[in-house]
C-alpha atoms as an extended CHARMM CRD file, in Angstrom:
* protein
*
       189  EXT
         1         1  MET       CA             -6.0080000000       -5.1040000000      -11.3780000000  PROA      1               0.0000000000
         2         2  ILE       CA             -5.9860000000       -5.4280000000       -7.6370000000  PROA      2               0.0000000000
         3         3  GLY       CA             -5.5930000000       -9.0020000000       -6.3910000000  PROA      3               0.0000000000
         4         4  THR       CA             -3.4820000000      -11.2840000000       -8.3580000000  PROA      4               0.0000000000
         5         5  GLY       CA             -4.8240000000      -14.6950000000       -7.4480000000  PROA      5               0.0000000000
         6         6  VAL       CA             -5.8280000000      -17.3360000000       -9.6430000000  PROA      6               0.0000000000
         7         7  GLN       CA             -9.4080000000      -15.7210000000      -10.4340000000  PROA      7               0.0000000000
         8         8  ALA       CA             -6.8690000000      -12.3100000000      -11.8940000000  PROA      8               0.0000000000
         9         9  ARG       CA             -5.1020000000      -14.6100000000      -14.0890000000  PROA      9               0.0000000000
        10        10  PHE       CA             -8.6500000000      -15.9680000000      -15.0920000000  PROA      10              0.0000000000
        11        11  GLN       CA            -10.1010000000      -12.2230000000      -15.0680000000  PROA      11              0.0000000000
        12        12  LEU       CA             -6.9450000000      -10.6240000000      -17.3420000000  PROA      12              0.0000000000
        13        13  ARG       CA             -7.2130000000      -13.9080000000      -19.5880000000  PROA      13              0.0000000000
        14        14  ALA       CA            -11.0900000000      -12.9990000000      -20.4690000000  PROA      14              0.0000000000
        15        15  ILE       CA            -10.9180000000       -9.3200000000      -20.7310000000  PROA      15              0.0000000000
        16        16  SER       CA             -7.9820000000       -9.7610000000      -23.0850000000  PROA      16              0.0000000000
        17        17  ARG       CA            -10.2100000000      -11.6160000000      -25.5590000000  PROA      17              0.0000000000
        18        18  VAL       CA            -13.5200000000       -9.1890000000      -26.2880000000  PROA      18              0.0000000000
        19        19  CYS       CA            -10.6680000000       -5.9650000000      -25.1290000000  PROA      19              0.0000000000
        20        20  ARG       CA             -7.3630000000       -4.4040000000      -26.3940000000  PROA      20              0.0000000000
        21        21  CYS       CA             -5.7850000000       -4.2740000000      -23.3750000000  PROA      21              0.0000000000
        22        22  GLU       CA             -1.9760000000       -2.2250000000      -23.3720000000  PROA      22              0.0000000000
        23        23  ARG       CA             -1.4200000000       -2.3500000000      -19.9930000000  PROA      23              0.0000000000
        24        24  VAL       CA             -2.0540000000       -3.5560000000      -16.5810000000  PROA      24              0.0000000000
        25        25  VAL       CA             -0.5410000000       -2.0960000000      -13.2770000000  PROA      25              0.0000000000
        26        26  ALA       CA             -1.8220000000       -5.2060000000      -10.7830000000  PROA      26              0.0000000000
        27        27  TRP       CA             -1.3900000000       -4.6540000000       -6.8790000000  PROA      27              0.0000000000
        28        28  SER       CA             -1.8050000000       -7.3430000000       -4.1220000000  PROA      28              0.0000000000
        29        29  PRO       CA             -0.3170000000       -6.8380000000       -0.6480000000  PROA      29              0.0000000000
        30        30  ASP       CA              2.7880000000       -9.0940000000       -1.2200000000  PROA      30              0.0000000000
        31        31  ARG       CA              5.3170000000       -8.1450000000       -3.3880000000  PROA      31              0.0000000000
        32        32  SER       CA              6.2080000000      -11.1820000000       -4.6840000000  PROA      32              0.0000000000
        33        33  ARG       CA              2.6870000000      -12.5170000000       -6.3070000000  PROA      33              0.0000000000
        34        34  ARG       CA              2.1090000000       -9.5730000000       -8.1890000000  PROA      34              0.0000000000
        35        35  GLU       CA              5.2950000000       -9.5940000000       -9.5500000000  PROA      35              0.0000000000
        36        36  ALA       CA              5.2520000000      -13.2240000000       -9.9550000000  PROA      36              0.0000000000
        37        37  TYR       CA              1.5340000000      -12.2510000000      -11.8060000000  PROA      37              0.0000000000
        38        38  CYS       CA              3.0420000000       -9.6830000000      -13.6490000000  PROA      38              0.0000000000
        39        39  ASP       CA              5.6820000000      -10.9890000000      -14.8480000000  PROA      39              0.0000000000
        40        40  GLU       CA              2.8380000000      -14.5870000000      -15.6420000000  PROA      40              0.0000000000
        41        41  MET       CA              0.4720000000      -12.0080000000      -17.8010000000  PROA      41              0.0000000000
        42        42  MET       CA              3.3890000000      -10.2250000000      -19.8520000000  PROA      42              0.0000000000
        43        43  ALA       CA              4.5010000000      -13.7310000000      -20.7460000000  PROA      43              0.0000000000
        44        44  ALA       CA              1.1290000000      -15.4630000000      -21.7470000000  PROA      44              0.0000000000
        45        45  LEU       CA             -0.1730000000      -12.5490000000      -23.1810000000  PROA      45              0.0000000000
        46        46  GLY       CA              2.6380000000      -10.3350000000      -24.6240000000  PROA      46              0.0000000000
        47        47  ILE       CA              0.7880000000       -7.5180000000      -22.1220000000  PROA      47              0.0000000000
        48        48  GLU       CA              2.5790000000       -4.3670000000      -20.3200000000  PROA      48              0.0000000000
        49        49  ALA       CA              2.3920000000       -5.8100000000      -17.0520000000  PROA      49              0.0000000000
        50        50  HSD       CA              3.7700000000       -3.5460000000      -14.3280000000  PROA      50              0.0000000000
        51        51  ALA       CA              3.1130000000       -4.5710000000       -9.6930000000  PROA      51              0.0000000000
        52        52  ALA       CA              1.8070000000       -1.7530000000       -8.3390000000  PROA      52              0.0000000000
        53        53  THR       CA              3.2500000000       -0.5360000000       -4.5100000000  PROA      53              0.0000000000
        54        54  SER       CA              0.0350000000        0.5280000000       -3.7390000000  PROA      54              0.0000000000
        55        55  PRO       CA             -3.9760000000       -0.3020000000       -4.7240000000  PROA      55              0.0000000000
        56        56  GLU       CA             -4.1420000000        3.9620000000       -5.5900000000  PROA      56              0.0000000000
        57        57  GLU       CA             -1.0470000000        4.1000000000       -8.1890000000  PROA      57              0.0000000000
        58        58  ALA       CA             -2.7920000000       -0.0910000000       -9.3680000000  PROA      58              0.0000000000
        59        59  VAL       CA             -6.5510000000        2.5050000000       -9.9460000000  PROA      59              0.0000000000
        60        60  ARG       CA             -5.5040000000        6.0400000000      -10.0990000000  PROA      60              0.0000000000
        61        61  GLY       CA             -5.6760000000        6.6250000000      -14.0800000000  PROA      61              0.0000000000
        62        62  ALA       CA             -6.9820000000        3.4000000000      -15.1270000000  PROA      62              0.0000000000
        63        63  GLU       CA            -10.3240000000        2.8260000000      -17.0470000000  PROA      63              0.0000000000
        64        64  LEU       CA            -11.1060000000       -0.6200000000      -16.0420000000  PROA      64              0.0000000000
        65        65  VAL       CA            -10.5190000000       -1.6110000000      -12.5130000000  PROA      65              0.0000000000
        66        66  VAL       CA            -10.8500000000       -4.7960000000      -11.7750000000  PROA      66              0.0000000000
        67        67  THR       CA            -10.9760000000       -5.8740000000       -7.8060000000  PROA      67              0.0000000000
        68        68  VAL       CA            -10.8490000000       -9.9480000000       -7.0990000000  PROA      68              0.0000000000
        69        69  THR       CA            -10.0030000000       -9.9370000000       -3.6360000000  PROA      69              0.0000000000
        70        70  PRO       CA            -10.7180000000      -11.7060000000       -0.8180000000  PROA      70              0.0000000000
        71        71  SER       CA            -10.6910000000       -8.6660000000        1.4080000000  PROA      71              0.0000000000
        72        72  GLN       CA            -13.2290000000       -7.5060000000        4.2550000000  PROA      72              0.0000000000
        73        73  ALA       CA            -12.6110000000       -3.7080000000        3.9130000000  PROA      73              0.0000000000
        74        74  PRO       CA            -12.0500000000       -1.2310000000        1.3510000000  PROA      74              0.0000000000
        75        75  ILE       CA             -9.5360000000       -1.3790000000       -0.7770000000  PROA      75              0.0000000000
        76        76  VAL       CA            -10.7580000000        1.0450000000       -3.6130000000  PROA      76              0.0000000000
        77        77  ARG       CA            -11.8350000000        4.7150000000       -2.6490000000  PROA      77              0.0000000000
        78        78  THR       CA            -14.1430000000        7.0580000000       -5.1830000000  PROA      78              0.0000000000
        79        79  ALA       CA            -11.2970000000        9.7750000000       -5.0180000000  PROA      79              0.0000000000
        80        80  TRP       CA             -8.8090000000        7.5690000000       -6.8530000000  PROA      80              0.0000000000
        81        81  ILE       CA            -11.6430000000        6.2410000000       -9.4870000000  PROA      81              0.0000000000
        82        82  GLY       CA            -12.1780000000        8.7160000000      -12.5580000000  PROA      82              0.0000000000
        83        83  ALA       CA            -14.4460000000        9.7130000000      -15.1370000000  PROA      83              0.0000000000
        84        84  GLY       CA            -15.5190000000        7.4060000000      -17.6480000000  PROA      84              0.0000000000
        85        85  THR       CA            -13.9890000000        4.4120000000      -15.9160000000  PROA      85              0.0000000000
        86        86  THR       CA            -15.7740000000        1.4940000000      -15.0960000000  PROA      86              0.0000000000
        87        87  VAL       CA            -15.3900000000       -1.2320000000      -12.1180000000  PROA      87              0.0000000000
        88        88  ILE       CA            -15.3900000000       -4.7880000000      -12.7220000000  PROA      88              0.0000000000
        89        89  ALA       CA            -16.1000000000       -5.8610000000       -8.5150000000  PROA      89              0.0000000000
        90        90  VAL       CA            -15.3120000000       -9.9600000000       -8.0830000000  PROA      90              0.0000000000
        91        91  GLY       CA            -14.1240000000      -10.7600000000       -4.9250000000  PROA      91              0.0000000000
        92        92  SER       CA            -17.6640000000       -9.5260000000       -2.2130000000  PROA      92              0.0000000000
        93        93  ASP       CA            -19.3220000000      -12.3370000000       -3.1220000000  PROA      93              0.0000000000
        94        94  GLY       CA            -20.4020000000      -12.8190000000        0.6490000000  PROA      94              0.0000000000
        95        95  PRO       CA            -21.8460000000       -9.6240000000        3.3400000000  PROA      95              0.0000000000
        96        96  HSD       CA            -18.7900000000       -9.5320000000        5.0730000000  PROA      96              0.0000000000
        97        97  LYS       CA            -16.9820000000       -8.8710000000        1.9700000000  PROA      97              0.0000000000
        98        98  GLN       CA            -15.7550000000       -5.5360000000        0.7680000000  PROA      98              0.0000000000
        99        99  GLU       CA            -13.6340000000       -4.3400000000       -2.0110000000  PROA      99              0.0000000000
       100       100  LEU       CA            -14.5270000000       -0.8610000000       -2.5290000000  PROA      100             0.0000000000
       101       101  GLU       CA            -15.1980000000        2.3520000000       -0.9210000000  PROA      101             0.0000000000
       102       102  ALA       CA            -19.1680000000        1.8440000000       -0.3720000000  PROA      102             0.0000000000
       103       103  ALA       CA            -19.6800000000        5.7110000000       -1.8710000000  PROA      103             0.0000000000
       104       104  LEU       CA            -17.8780000000        4.9620000000       -5.1990000000  PROA      104             0.0000000000
       105       105  VAL       CA            -21.3910000000        2.6760000000       -5.3090000000  PROA      105             0.0000000000
       106       106  GLY       CA            -23.3790000000        5.4560000000       -4.3120000000  PROA      106             0.0000000000
       107       107  THR       CA            -21.7450000000        7.9340000000       -6.1040000000  PROA      107             0.0000000000
       108       108  ALA       CA            -21.3130000000        5.7490000000      -10.2210000000  PROA      108             0.0000000000
       109       109  GLY       CA            -23.0360000000        7.1290000000      -12.6450000000  PROA      109             0.0000000000
       110       110  LYS       CA            -24.4630000000        4.0120000000      -13.5520000000  PROA      110             0.0000000000
       111       111  VAL       CA            -24.3230000000        0.6720000000      -11.3340000000  PROA      111             0.0000000000
       112       112  VAL       CA            -24.7930000000       -2.4010000000      -13.0110000000  PROA      112             0.0000000000
       113       113  ALA       CA            -25.5470000000       -5.8660000000      -11.3870000000  PROA      113             0.0000000000
       114       114  ASP       CA            -24.9230000000       -9.7160000000      -11.5400000000  PROA      114             0.0000000000
       115       115  ARG       CA            -28.7690000000      -10.2900000000       -9.7860000000  PROA      115             0.0000000000
       116       116  THR       CA            -29.8500000000       -7.2540000000       -7.7600000000  PROA      116             0.0000000000
       117       117  ALA       CA            -31.0460000000       -9.0260000000       -5.6160000000  PROA      117             0.0000000000
       118       118  GLN       CA            -28.2030000000      -11.3810000000       -4.2490000000  PROA      118             0.0000000000
       119       119  CYS       CA            -26.0130000000       -8.0320000000       -4.5020000000  PROA      119             0.0000000000
       120       120  VAL       CA            -28.1860000000       -6.0990000000       -1.7540000000  PROA      120             0.0000000000
       121       121  GLU       CA            -27.5550000000       -9.2830000000        0.1450000000  PROA      121             0.0000000000
       122       122  LEU       CA            -23.8900000000      -10.0360000000       -0.4790000000  PROA      122             0.0000000000
       123       123  GLY       CA            -21.8120000000       -7.6690000000       -2.5720000000  PROA      123             0.0000000000
       124       124  GLU       CA            -20.6350000000       -4.0880000000       -2.7510000000  PROA      124             0.0000000000
       125       125  ILE       CA            -24.3380000000       -2.8210000000       -3.0370000000  PROA      125             0.0000000000
       126       126  HSD       CA            -25.2290000000       -4.2940000000       -0.0840000000  PROA      126             0.0000000000
       127       127  HSD       CA            -23.1390000000       -2.1570000000        1.6920000000  PROA      127             0.0000000000
       128       128  ALA       CA            -23.9120000000        1.2890000000        0.2460000000  PROA      128             0.0000000000
       129       129  VAL       CA            -27.5090000000       -0.2080000000        0.9470000000  PROA      129             0.0000000000
       130       130  ALA       CA            -26.4850000000       -0.6420000000        4.8980000000  PROA      130             0.0000000000
       131       131  GLN       CA            -25.0640000000        2.7100000000        4.7890000000  PROA      131             0.0000000000
       132       132  GLY       CA            -27.7100000000        4.4450000000        3.4190000000  PROA      132             0.0000000000
       133       133  LEU       CA            -25.6780000000        5.6380000000        0.2100000000  PROA      133             0.0000000000
       134       134  PHE       CA            -27.6450000000        3.2670000000       -2.8650000000  PROA      134             0.0000000000
       135       135  GLU       CA            -31.5070000000        2.3820000000       -2.8170000000  PROA      135             0.0000000000
       136       136  PRO       CA            -32.2190000000       -1.3460000000       -4.9590000000  PROA      136             0.0000000000
       137       137  ALA       CA            -34.1090000000        0.3080000000       -6.8930000000  PROA      137             0.0000000000
       138       138  GLN       CA            -30.7520000000        3.0250000000       -8.1960000000  PROA      138             0.0000000000
       139       139  VAL       CA            -29.8660000000       -0.4650000000      -10.0320000000  PROA      139             0.0000000000
       140       140  TYR       CA            -29.0030000000        0.7190000000      -13.4790000000  PROA      140             0.0000000000
       141       141  ALA       CA            -29.5860000000       -2.5930000000      -14.7750000000  PROA      141             0.0000000000
       142       142  GLU       CA            -28.8860000000       -6.4000000000      -14.3860000000  PROA      142             0.0000000000
       143       143  LEU       CA            -25.6890000000       -7.2140000000      -16.3810000000  PROA      143             0.0000000000
       144       144  GLY       CA            -27.8130000000      -10.2030000000      -18.5100000000  PROA      144             0.0000000000
       145       145  ALA       CA            -29.7540000000       -6.9690000000      -20.0640000000  PROA      145             0.0000000000
       146       146  ILE       CA            -26.2720000000       -5.3240000000      -21.1050000000  PROA      146             0.0000000000
       147       147  VAL       CA            -25.4930000000       -8.4180000000      -22.7280000000  PROA      147             0.0000000000
       148       148  ASN       CA            -28.0950000000       -8.7440000000      -24.3640000000  PROA      148             0.0000000000
       149       149  GLY       CA            -28.4140000000       -5.5260000000      -25.7010000000  PROA      149             0.0000000000
       150       150  THR       CA            -31.9120000000       -4.6900000000      -23.9210000000  PROA      150             0.0000000000
       151       151  THR       CA            -29.9980000000       -1.6910000000      -21.7360000000  PROA      151             0.0000000000
       152       152  PRO       CA            -27.2760000000        0.2750000000      -22.8190000000  PROA      152             0.0000000000
       153       153  GLY       CA            -23.7210000000        0.0280000000      -21.6910000000  PROA      153             0.0000000000
       154       154  ARG       CA            -21.4540000000        2.7510000000      -21.6310000000  PROA      154             0.0000000000
       155       155  GLU       CA            -23.2310000000        5.7010000000      -23.3570000000  PROA      155             0.0000000000
       156       156  GLY       CA            -20.6130000000        8.2950000000      -21.7200000000  PROA      156             0.0000000000
       157       157  ASP       CA            -17.5570000000        9.1320000000      -19.0590000000  PROA      157             0.0000000000
       158       158  GLU       CA            -19.9050000000        8.7530000000      -16.2510000000  PROA      158             0.0000000000
       159       159  ILE       CA            -18.2460000000        5.9150000000      -13.6510000000  PROA      159             0.0000000000
       160       160  ILE       CA            -19.7060000000        2.6800000000      -14.1830000000  PROA      160             0.0000000000
       161       161  VAL       CA            -19.4900000000       -0.2760000000      -10.9910000000  PROA      161             0.0000000000
       162       162  CYS       CA            -20.4870000000       -3.7080000000      -11.7820000000  PROA      162             0.0000000000
       163       163  ASP       CA            -20.9150000000       -5.7940000000       -9.2200000000  PROA      163             0.0000000000
       164       164  LEU       CA            -20.6490000000       -9.1100000000       -9.5230000000  PROA      164             0.0000000000
       165       165  THR       CA            -21.2700000000      -11.2780000000       -6.9300000000  PROA      165             0.0000000000
       166       166  GLY       CA            -21.5100000000      -14.6640000000       -8.9480000000  PROA      166             0.0000000000
       167       167  VAL       CA            -24.9620000000      -16.3130000000      -10.7350000000  PROA      167             0.0000000000
       168       168  GLY       CA            -25.1390000000      -19.6950000000      -11.7430000000  PROA      168             0.0000000000
       169       169  VAL       CA            -26.9150000000      -19.8640000000      -14.7960000000  PROA      169             0.0000000000
       170       170  GLN       CA            -24.5230000000      -16.8780000000      -15.8270000000  PROA      170             0.0000000000
       171       171  ASP       CA            -21.3950000000      -18.9430000000      -14.7760000000  PROA      171             0.0000000000
       172       172  ALA       CA            -23.4880000000      -22.0250000000      -16.6520000000  PROA      172             0.0000000000
       173       173  ALA       CA            -23.4730000000      -20.1270000000      -20.1200000000  PROA      173             0.0000000000
       174       174  ILE       CA            -19.7890000000      -18.7230000000      -19.4120000000  PROA      174             0.0000000000
       175       175  ALA       CA            -19.1400000000      -22.6530000000      -19.4340000000  PROA      175             0.0000000000
       176       176  GLU       CA            -21.2730000000      -23.4640000000      -22.2330000000  PROA      176             0.0000000000
       177       177  ILE       CA            -19.3200000000      -21.4200000000      -24.3020000000  PROA      177             0.0000000000
       178       178  VAL       CA            -15.7920000000      -22.2000000000      -23.3170000000  PROA      178             0.0000000000
       179       179  TRP       CA            -16.9380000000      -25.7090000000      -24.1140000000  PROA      179             0.0000000000
       180       180  ALA       CA            -17.7780000000      -24.9790000000      -27.5740000000  PROA      180             0.0000000000
       181       181  THR       CA            -14.8760000000      -22.6410000000      -28.5880000000  PROA      181             0.0000000000
       182       182  LEU       CA            -12.5150000000      -25.5480000000      -27.1010000000  PROA      182             0.0000000000
       183       183  GLY       CA            -14.4220000000      -28.4680000000      -29.0480000000  PROA      183             0.0000000000
       184       184  ASP       CA            -13.8350000000      -31.8550000000      -28.1800000000  PROA      184             0.0000000000
       185       185  VAL       CA            -10.3160000000      -31.6020000000      -26.2450000000  PROA      185             0.0000000000
       186       186  THR       CA             -8.5310000000      -34.7630000000      -25.6700000000  PROA      186             0.0000000000
       187       187  THR       CA             -5.2710000000      -35.7090000000      -23.4750000000  PROA      187             0.0000000000
       188       188  ASP       CA             -3.0940000000      -38.1660000000      -24.0180000000  PROA      188             0.0000000000
       189       189  PRO       CA             -3.6400000000      -41.1030000000      -21.1590000000  PROA      189             0.0000000000
């Protein structure tokens, strides 16, 4: 996990509901925040959590990398990502934000966008296109096609980069599932 704020907490909680997480390694620039994040996630989820001293330590050897920062400069380097890794970039939701080295998008086996046109303007794909390392037509699929089974996801040990810039309809669908899962929740006055 790159980033240890509120979004990183929600991301790990959601991920732990759909896959078995044995260990998380988290990094943020602030030592006390990354240590607090790890303590909270261990207590809440029962997952071993380690506070990394560098972004490289956090991602090298990981099967899943999630970036949730407001960074305006690449944090995750291509050389740190191994075969079979899935990288989910959440924080690059504006044209000046960037968490991944553009070459990672350019060399990934599959690049998935939540919405291709939007990612070309705002996300990690935007930076790779701007540097001439990637063409919009190279986007493997949009996230919805993988989720609904129209397009296969992982098929081998390819590196997958998923660029999530935020799509309202997906947020609404997630909210509906959360609402249905929680049911009629009431609190005492």
